[in-house]
N, C-alpha and C positions, 0 to 999 in steps of 0.2 A: 481513118483515125478520128475525123470530125464526128462521124456517126457515133463512134464509141464514146467520145467525150460527152456528147449530149445525152446519150443513154446512161452513161455513168452518173452524170449530174442529176438526172431525174430519178433514176431507179436505185441509186445506192448511196448517194450522199444524203438524200432525204431520210432513208432508214437509219443512217448514222445519227441524225438529229433526233429521230424518234427513239433510238436506243438510249440516248442521254436522258431524255425525259422519262421514259419508262423505268429506267433503273432507279431514278430518284423517287418515283411514285410508289413502286412496289418492290421491296427488297426480296420478295419470294422469286421474282423473275431473275434476279442475280444468281440465286441458287440454281435455277433451272439452266441458265446460260452457262454457268461454271461447269456443270456436269456435262451438258451437251457438247460444249466447245472442247472440253478436255477429251471426251471420247472421240470426237471428230479428228482432233489433232493426233491422237494415238492411233487411229485407224490408218493414218498415213505414215506416222513415225515408225510404226512397227515394221514397215517395209525396209527401214534403215536399221532395224534391230535395236530400237530404243523406244522410250515412251516418257510421258510426264506424269507427275502425281499432283502437283499444285500449279495451276495455270499461271498465277501471278508471280510465283517464285522461280519456276523452272525456266522461264523465258528471260529472266533478268540479265543473264550474262550474254544473251543473244546467240549462243551457239546452237541450241536446239531450234530456235526460231529460224535461223538461216538454213538449218538442215530440213525443217518442215517446208520452207519455200522451194528448196531444191527438189524435194520429193514430188510436191504437187505440181511444179512447173516443168520438171524434167530438164532444168537448166542449171548450170553451175554458177554460183555466186562468188564474189571476191573472197580471197583467203581470209578466214577469221583471225582475230587476235586471240592468243592463248593465255594472256596475262589475266590476273584476278583483280587487278585494280579497277576502280570505277571508270577511269578513262578508257580502259580496254573494253569494258562492258558496253559503254555508250557507243564506242566505235563499231562494235559488232551489231548493235541494235540499229544504228544509223545505216549500216550497209543493208540490213534487211528492209528498212523503211524506204531506202533509195530504190531497191529492187521493186518494191510494191508500187512506188510512184512511177517507175519506168514502164509499168504496165498500164499507165493511164489512170491510175487511181489517185485522186486528190485527197490527201489525209488532212482532216480538219482537227486542230487542237490536240493531235497525238504527237508527242515528242519522245525522243530516246530517253530523256531523263525520267519521265513518268514511268516508262516500262522498267527501267533499271531500278527505280524506287519501289516497284511492286504495286503501282496504282491499279487497283482492281478494275475500276471503271475504264481507264484508258486501255488496259490489256485486253479486256473483253471487247471493247470497241475495235481494236486492231484486228483481233481474230475474226470478228464479224465481217470486217472489211475484206479480209483474205477469203473468207467463205463466199461472200458475194462475188468476188472477182473470179475465183477459180472453180467454184462449185455450182453457182446459180446463174451467173451472167450469161454463160454460153448456152443455157437451156432455151430452146426455141420450139414452140408448138403453134402451128397454124398462124404464122406471121406475128406471133407474140413471143416475147423473150423475157428472160430473168424471172422476176416474181410472178408477173402475169402469165408467162408461159408455163411456169411450174404449176400455178393454180389451175390453169386451163387443162393441163395434162391430168391433174388429179380429178377434175370434174369429168373429163372424158372417160377415164378409167373406171370411175365409181358410178357413172350414170345408171347402169343396169341394176344396181343394188338398192334394195328397199332400205328405208331409214337412214340412207347416207345422202347428205346434202352439203357438199363442200363449197363454202362461200368465202372462207378466209383461212388463215393459218393459226387460229387460236381456238375459239369455242367449237368450231366445226369438228375438231378432232378429239373432244373430251370423252366421248362415249367409246372410243377405240374402234368403232366399226369402219371408219375410213381407212385405218392402217390394215385391218383384216381384209377389206375389199381390194386394196391394192395388191396384197399378196395373193389373194384368191384369184384375181383377174389374170395374173401371170403364171401362178403355180397353184392351181386349184387342188392338187393332191395334198398340199401342206396343211390346209385349214378346211374344216367342215363348217362352212359359213352358215348353213341352215340351223345349226344348233346355238348360234350366238344370239344373245338377248341384249336389247338396247339399255335395259335397266340394270345391267351388270357391267359397268364400264371397267372396273378393275380387272375382271377376268379377261375382257376383250383386249385391253391394253397389254397385259402381261403375256397373253397368247401371241399377240402380234410381235412384241419385243423379243420373246424367246425364239419364235420361229425364224424371225429375221436374223437373229444372231447365230442360230444353229445351222440354218440351211442356206441363207443368202449372204453370209459373211458381212452383215451389217451390225456393227457393235451397238450395244445397248446404251443409247445416249440420253434416255429420259427415264424418270421414275413414274410409274402409274399413279402412286399416291400423290405425288406433287401435282400432276395434271388434274386429277379429280378434285384435290383439295384446294385448287386455285380457281377463283372466279373467272379469270381470263388468263389461260396459260401464255407463256412467253412466245411471241410470234417468231422470233429469231431462232429459238431452240427448235420449234416445230419445223420451220423451213429448212434448217440444217439437216434434221433427221429425215424429212421427206425427200430432200435432194439426194440423199443416199439411195433411196428407193428408185428415184428417177435414173440415176446412173447405173444402178444394178439391172434395171429393166430396159436400158436405152437401146439395146439391140433389137428387142421385140417391138419397140416403139417405132422404129424406122419403117418397118413393113406396114404397121398400122397407119402411119402417116400417109403413105402413098394411097392406101385405100380410102382414107378420109378425104383426100383431095378430090377424088372422083365424085364421092358422095356429096361433097360440098358444092361442086358445080351444079349438080342436078338439084340440090336443095335450094340453091340460090334462084334458079330459074322458076321453080315451083313457088317459092316465097314471093318473087316479083309479080307473078301472075295473080296470086291471091291478094297482094297489096293493091293492084289495079282494080280488082272487083270490089274490094272493101272501100276504096276511095269513091267510086261511082255511087255506091249505095249510101255512104255517109253524106256525100254532097247533096243528093236528092232529098234525103230526109231533112237535113238542116235547112235547105231553102224552102221547103214546104212549111216547116214550123215558123220561119220568119214571116212568110206571107200570111199565115193565120194570126199571128200575134200583133202585127202593125195596126189593123183596124181596131182592135180592142184598146190599144194605147191611144188612138186618136180620138176616142169618145170623150167630149168635154162637157157633158150635161151635168150641172151641179145638183147636189142633193139639198133638201131643205133642213135636215136635222144633222146634228153633230154625230149621232150614232151612225147614220147612213154614210157620211163622209169618212168616218173612221173605218167602216167596213170596206169602203173602196181602198183606203190606204192599206188595210190589212191584206186585201187581195193583191195589191201591188207588191207588198212585202213578201207574200208567198211566192209571187212570180220571181222576185229578185233572189229569194232565198232557196226556193225549191225547183222552180222550172228553168230558170236561166242558167244557173251554174253547170248543170250537166251539158247544156248546149255549148257553153263556153269551152268546156273540156272537149266536147266533140269537135268544135271548130279548131281548137289547138291540136288535137290528135290528127285531124284531117291534114293540117299543114305539115305536121311532123311526118306523117305517113307519105305525103307527097314528096317532101324533101328527101326522106330516106329512100324512097323508090327511085327518084331521079339519081341519087348518089350511087345506089347499087347498080343501076343500069349503066351509068357512066363508067364505073369501075369494071363492069363486066363487058365493056365495049358494045353495049346494046343501045339502040336508038332511044331518045327521050320519050317519056309518056305524055300523050296529049289527051286530056279528058274530053268528054262530050261537050257540045256547044252549050254555053250558059252555066257550066259547072266548073269553070276554071277557079283557081284560088282567088283571083282578082274579082270574079263575079260574086263569090261568096263574101269577100271583104266589103264590096260595095253594098250588098244587101244588109250585111251586119251593121255597117255605118248608118244606114237609114233607120234601122231598128234602134240604134243607140240614140239618135237624134230625137225620134218620136218619144222614146222612153224618157229622155231628159225633160222634154216639154211637159209630158204627162205628170211627171213627179213634181215639177214646179207648180203646175196648176193645182194639184192635190194639196200641196203644202200651203199655198195662198188661201185656198178655200177653208182649209182647217184653221189657219191663223185667224181668218175673219170670224168664223163661228167661235173659236176659242176666245177671241177678244170680248165678245158679248158675254159668254159664259163666265169668263174670268172677272169681268167688271161686276156682274151680278153676284158672283161668289165672294168677291172681294168686299162688296158692300155688306153682304150678310155677315162675313167674318168680322169686319171692323165694327159693325153695329153690335154684334153679339159680344165681342170683347169689351166694347164701351159700356154696354148695358150690364155686363157682369161686373165691370169695375165700379159703376155707379150704384150697384145694388147695395143698399144699407148705408150709403154715404149720408143721405139726408137725416136718417135717424141718429147717426153718429154725430152730426153737426148740431143737432138739437139737444144733445145731452148736456146736463149741468153737473158733471162730475167734478168740476173745478171748485164747487162750493164746499166740499169736504176734503179737499186735497191739501197736502202740505206744500211748503214752498218748493222743495225739490221735485215733488210730483207736478206742481204747476209749471215749473221750468221744463220738465219732461213733456208735459202736455203741449207747451208752447213749441218745443222742438218738433214734437210729433205733428203739430198743426202747421208749422213751417214746411215740414216735409210734405204734408198733404197739399199745401198750396203749390209747392214746386211740382208735385205730381199732377195737380190740377192744371197748372200752366202747360205742362208737357202734353197733357191730353187735349189741349186746345187744338193742336195741329191735327189730331185724329178726328176731332169733330169737323174741322174744316175739310179734311179729306173725305169724310162720309158725305158731306154736302156736295162736294165737287163730283164724286162718283155718281151720286143721284142725278146731278145735272147732266152728266155725260150720258147716262142711260136714257134720260128723257130725250136728249138730242138724237140718239141712235134709235129712237122709237122702240125701246125695249117693251116686250109684251106685258110685263108685270110692273110697269112704272107706277100705277096708283098705290100699290102696297109699299113700294119703295119710298114714295113721297110721304106717305102717312108715317111711316117709321122714322124717316129723317126729321120730320117736324116734331115728333115726340122727343127725340133726342135733343134737339135744340132748346125746347122749352125746359126740359129737365136741367140742361147745362146752365141756363140763366138762373134758375132757382138755387143751384149749388153755389154759384158765385155769391149770391146775397147771404146765404147761411154761413158761408166761410168768413165773410167780413164781420158779421155779427158775433161769431164765436171768438174771433181774434180780439175784438174790443173787450169782451167779458174776461178773457184770459189775462190780458194785459192789466186790467183794473184790479183783478184779484192778486196778480203777481206783485203789484206795487204795495198793496196793503200787507201782504205776508212778508215782503222784504223788510218793511219797517219793524214788524214783530221779530223777524229773524235777527235783525241788527241788535235789538234789545236782548234777545236770547243770547246772542254771541257775546255782547258786553257783559251780561250777567255771568256767563260761563268763564270768560277771561278773568273776571275779578273774584268769582266765587272759588275757582280752583286753587289759586295761590293762597287765598285766605283760609280755605279749608285745610290745605297742606300745612299752613302756619299753625293753625289750631291743633292739628294732629301731632305736629312736631313738638309744639309746646306741651301738650298732654304727655307725650312720650318722655320729654326731658324732665317734666315735673314729677313723673312717676319713676324715673330711672334710678336704679340703685347705684350709688356712687361708692367707690373704694378709694380712700386717700391714705397717705402714709406720713404726710408732713403738714405742719401748720400753714405753710405757704399754699399748699394745694387746696385746703379747705377755705382759705381766704379768697383764692381765685374763684372758687365755685360761688361763694357768697356775693362777690362783686358782680359776677355774671348774672346771678339771680336778681340783684337789685336793678341792673340794667334792663332785664326783661320786664320787670314790673313797671318800669318807666314807659314802656311801649304800649301798655294796655289801653290808655285813653285813645291814642290814634287808631288802634285796632278796633275799638268800639265804633269809631266814626266810619271806618271802612265797612263794618258789618251793617250799619244803618243805611249806607249808600247802596250796598248790594240788595238789601231788602226793598229799597225804593225803586230799583229797576224792575224787580218782579211785580211790584204794585202797579207800575206804569203799563206793563203788558196786560195785566188783568183789566185795567181801565179801557184800553183799546178794544179788547175782546168784547167788553160789555157795551161800549159805545157803538161799534160798527156791526155788532151781532155776528162776529166771526165764529164759524163753526170749527173750533180747533180739534184736529184729529188726534193729537197726542201731546206729550209734554215736551219740554225743552230738548231738542235733539243734540245739543252740544255738551250737556252735562246731566249727571244723575243727582247732583247735589240739590236738595230742596231747602227752602227757607227754614222749615222746622228743624232740619238737621243742623243747620248753622247755629241756630239759637240754642239747641241742646248742647252742642260742643262748647259754645261760648260759656254757658252756665257751668259746665264741668271744669273748664280752665279756671274760672273764678274761685271754685271750691278747692282746687289743688294748690293754689298759691300759698295760703297760710300753712298748709301741711308741709310744704317744702321749706318754709321759713323755720318751722320747729325742728325739722330734721337737720338742717344746716347748723342751727345753734347747738344741738346736742353733739354733733360731730366735732364742732370747734372746741368744745370743752374737753372731749376725749383726746384730741390731738395736743392740747396744751399739757395734759398729764403725761402723754408719751414723750414730749419734748423734755420734760423735767427728768424722766428716767434716762434718756439719752445723755444728757449733760452729766448726770451723776455717774454713769458707767464710764463715760469718756474721761472724766477727771481722774478716776482711779486707774484706768488702763494706761493713760498717758504717763503715770508715775511708775507703775509696775513694769511695763514693757521696757523702758530704758534701764531700769534697775537690773533686770535679768540680763540684758545685753552687756551692761557694765561688768557684772559678776563673771560672765562667760569670758570676757577679755582679760580680766584680772587673773583668772585661773589659768588661762593660756600662757600669760606672761610668767607665772610662778613655775609652770612646768618646763619652760624654755630657759629662763634666766638662771644663773648659777650663784645665787646669793646664799652663802652659808652652806652648811653640810646638808646631806640628805635628810638627817633627823630634823634639822631646822625647817627644811622645806615641808616635811611631813607634818610637823607641829603647826606650821602656818596654814597648811591646807585643812587640817582638822578644825581650826578656828573658823575658817571660811565655811566649812560644812555646817558647823553649829549655827553661824549667823544666818545661813540660808534656810535651815530648818526652822529657825525662829520667825522667818518671814511668812510661813505658811498661813497664819490667820488672815493676812491681807488677801491672799489668793482666794481663800474661802469666802471672804466678804464680797470679792468681785464676782465669784460664782453665784452668790445670792442675788446680786444686782442683775446679772445676766439671766437668771431664772425669771425675774420680774419682766424683763424686756421680751423674753420669749412668750410669756403668758399674755403680754399686750400685743403680740404679733407685730413686733417692730423688726424690720429686716435690714435697715441701714442706719448708719449713725455718722453724720457729718462732723461730729465733735472729736473723733479719733480715727486713726488708721488701724488701730489694733482691734482684732476680734478675740472673742474668748478662746477660739481654737488656737490662734497665734500664741496667746498667753499660756495655754495648757502645754502646747508643744515646747515653747521656750522653757517653761518650768521643768518639764520632764527632761529636756536636754541638759539643763543646768544641774539637776540632781545626778544624771548619768555621768556627766563630764567630771564633776567633783569626785564621784566615787571611783571612776576609772583612773583619774589622775592620782588619787591617793594610792590606788592599787599599784600603779606603775612605779611610784616612789618606793613603796614597800618592796616590790620585786627587785628594784635597783639595789636596795640595801641588802637583800638576800644574796644577790649575785656578787656584790662587792665583798661581803663577808665570806662567801663560799670560795671565791676565786682568789681572795687575798688582794683585791685591787685597792690601791691607796686612793685617798681623796684627790690627790693631784692627778692621778690617772683618770679618775672619774670626771674631774673638771676638764681634762684634756679631751676625753671622749665627747663630753657635752659641747665643748667649744668647736671641735671638728664637725660634729653633727649639725649644730646650729649654723655653722658657716656654709655647709653644703646643702642645707635645707633652704634652697633659694626661694621657694614659694611660701615658706613660713607656715607650713601646714602641720608640722610635727612629724613629717615623713619625708624620706628621700626617694626620688624615683630611681630607675636603674642607672641612668647616665650620671646623676649626682653621686650615687653610691660608688660607681667605678672611679670617679674623680677623687672621691674621698680616700679610697684605698690607695690610689696612686700617690696622693699627697703624703700618705703615711708610710711610704716606702715599699709597697707591694709591687712586684714585677710579675705579671701573670698574663697568660694567653686566654683565648676564648674558652677553652675547656675548663681551665682552673676557675675562671670567673663564673662559668655556669655552675660548677660544683659549689662555689661559695653562695651563689644566689639560691641554690636548692636548700641550703642550710638556713639562710636568713629570711627567705620567702618561700616556705614549703607549699603554700597555697597558690603560688604563682599569681599574686595580685599586682605585681609590677612595682611595689613600694617596699621600703625598709623602715620599720619603726625604730625608735631609740632603744627600746628594750631588746629587739633582735640584734641591733648594732652592738649593744653592750655585751650580750651573750656571746656573739661571735668574737669580739675583741678579747674577752676574758678567756674564752676557750683556746684561742690561738696562743695566749701567754701560758696557759696551763699545759698545752700539748708539748711545748718546748721543754718544760721541767720534767714531764713524764718520760720523754725520750732519754734525757740524761740519766734519770733514775734507773730506767730499764738497762741501759748500757752498763752502769756501775754494778747493778745486781748481777747481771749475767757474768761479768768478769770475775766477781767474787766467787760465784759458784763453779765456774768453768776452770778457773785457774789458768794454766798455760794452754789448755785445749780451746778449740773453737766451738765446742758443743757441751751439752749437759745430758747425762744418761738418766734413765728412769730411776735407777737405784739411787743416784745422787739426789734426785728430787725427793724421793721418799725418805732419804736420810736427813736432808737439810731442812725440809719444810714440815709443818704440822701435817698429821695424816690426812685430815679432811681437805686441806688446801693442796697437798701433793696429789691426791687422787683426782681432785678437780682439774689440776693442770694436766695430769696424764690423760684424763678423759678429753680434755679440750685439744690436746696435741694430736689426737688420732687423725684428723683430716690433713695434717701437715707431714711432710717427709723430711727427715734429717739427712746428713751426709751418707752417701752410699757405703762408705767404709765402716760406719758404726750404726748398725740397725738399732732401732728403738731409742734414738737419741734426738735432741732438739738443738737446731742451730739458733742464732740470735733472733732471727725474725719469728721463727716458730715459738720461741720462748716468750717473746714480748707479746705475741698474739694470744698465747695461752693465758698470760697474766692480765692483759688490759683489753684485749679484743681489738678487731680491725678498725672499728670506728673511732676508737680513742687515739689511734696512732695515725 
């Protein structure tokens, strides 16, 4: 059991870890494993009369998993749970996993919950563990077992076949020839191996799969397209399928194993003898090469030139790179062969091998150690000699490089320092030249160290007796002389630049002062010219007075402005004096401004010319505004009289229409007198229109002397005329209504009093609620329907208000309807006598012909009593006479 545990740990828990990693890296392997493992399981389950379709689903309840283990192990497992709940499934799977564990298999990270949940990864891992334990672990070939034994078996069986080289369980099987070779080796009549081609893997694979399924009872566990289309087929799927071949041919293999054991013993003896001969020859050759190489490495004669020493170094590198490595490999191989030979002899119970004298492994190691020691000394000597020569060559080259760099840097520097470009430069350019000169001085100081280094290198070359020291010394002296000259020229140029900078700074300050004072003065003059020429628009006398005051204040500032102008021109004259005195070569004009003295003088003259023109324009506008003010006052005086007069008349007319003084004829007479007085007021309105025309022609848009505009007056006048005319018409209508309906003056006064009382807003109209209250106060008892009918009479346009005229019409109509009903009843009783109806003949007899026919025609839509056809009852008769609306 201990051997089994260690074998299990090494050979099949490690593949489980590989399985996890591979599945995550290549999903295509999952597909191959799913198909292969499903077919493998079905190859055993069919013995029990069942199979699976989906490997992660069909094992979830644990029943088929337990059945599979019973078939492949030949043992009975514990009784499974038949319930369908999750707990029953987990119990069944745990029983299966416990059985696997009882066979010495350590399940890593595989639990019953994952299998019940259909975890593909865990399910495939579990099946692979079962395959390893029950299909692969027991394979044993020539003292190797499990995977290695299966691989060795495949190699032995396919060794005689060309183009078949089985080294693993993945890419070695992609061309299909390995499967065909296994079948042909055991059943040559099933496959014509000579017709197979390595470049047609699909045909080879399909041929092997079909033959194995048909004749060897090995189910088809792989797809040829998946194997060919995958860069590295799944190793576990291939191993599972190949193990089926092993078990199918296991009977024939036993006989072959016995023959192989005999051949193996003979082959081992032959191999051991050959290893002995090879060791003797390799040892002799290696010792001879060491004896020839050591004198060459001990030669310490130096060369005089760097080239010769470098050639020695190159020869040594060739030795290390080309000649020694094969010998190192030979020495290593010699030791490996010696150890391998001794191990094989010991395993075969043969005496140990003793090499010839002086050719022991220890002798070879001693000789090799001497070679290594001499080699190390030779390498150190070479490097020291090369360093010595390199030092001299490096110093000489360093001197040449530094001297060349310095000479290139100094080239043109003397001519640059002798330039007098500052004589025509501006101040900003002088400052730039100074900055540039300061940078040059910093650069010059930095190069001081390089000059000292050049001198130091020359001194060291002299001390080491460099062969070309004279040329080095001459070049070094030239560099030092030139360096001293550059220092003197640098100081001279700095002094000239600083002197020129001070002079230009004085001029620049004057330029700046000129610009600071000229710019605001120029802006002041431009603003003054703009203001003096600006077209003004004023509407009142106060506005023109404000402009006149501002203009007078402006004129008061002109003397001070002239003083500022003269001061600015004085600054410009001082600059001209400095330029002439010190012979400064000015490269341009004032950099701070473009305003020239001539421009200042020109604008000043223009301002002086515009002042009197502005005086004249302000005087003319002042006179025009005085005239406009007189027009405003004239219009305002009349408007302030006419406006209140119109308002008063409107109020008086309203009072006449509401108050009940005298009869309607008296009110009408009073209103006509008001109308006449209003018409007589028209000339004053016309006069005001004329004054308004003058104001419009003068473009006067406001008037502080009155709140009335001409539009207000016009609207008020038109409303006054409309109101008096409408009021007169209402009184005339009231008179017509009174006379037509027979309303007395007392009734009219009562109607007016009621209307005025309920006209709470005093607008001459009652709203709906006021009208309802009025009717109630007069004794009307009505519902919503009746009130709606009355409103449709008094407010046919549905405005929500009732006028006094509509109120009078309604009240007079109500009075008249009562009289009409009494008259109808009396007339009907006279004509009908003791009957309750009137016949057509009685109508024609009692009424004039035209009126009788009219009533007969009108009675057609109405039906009389059923007992007297062609007769009218009271309602039909009254409708025929007066109509429905009248009753």
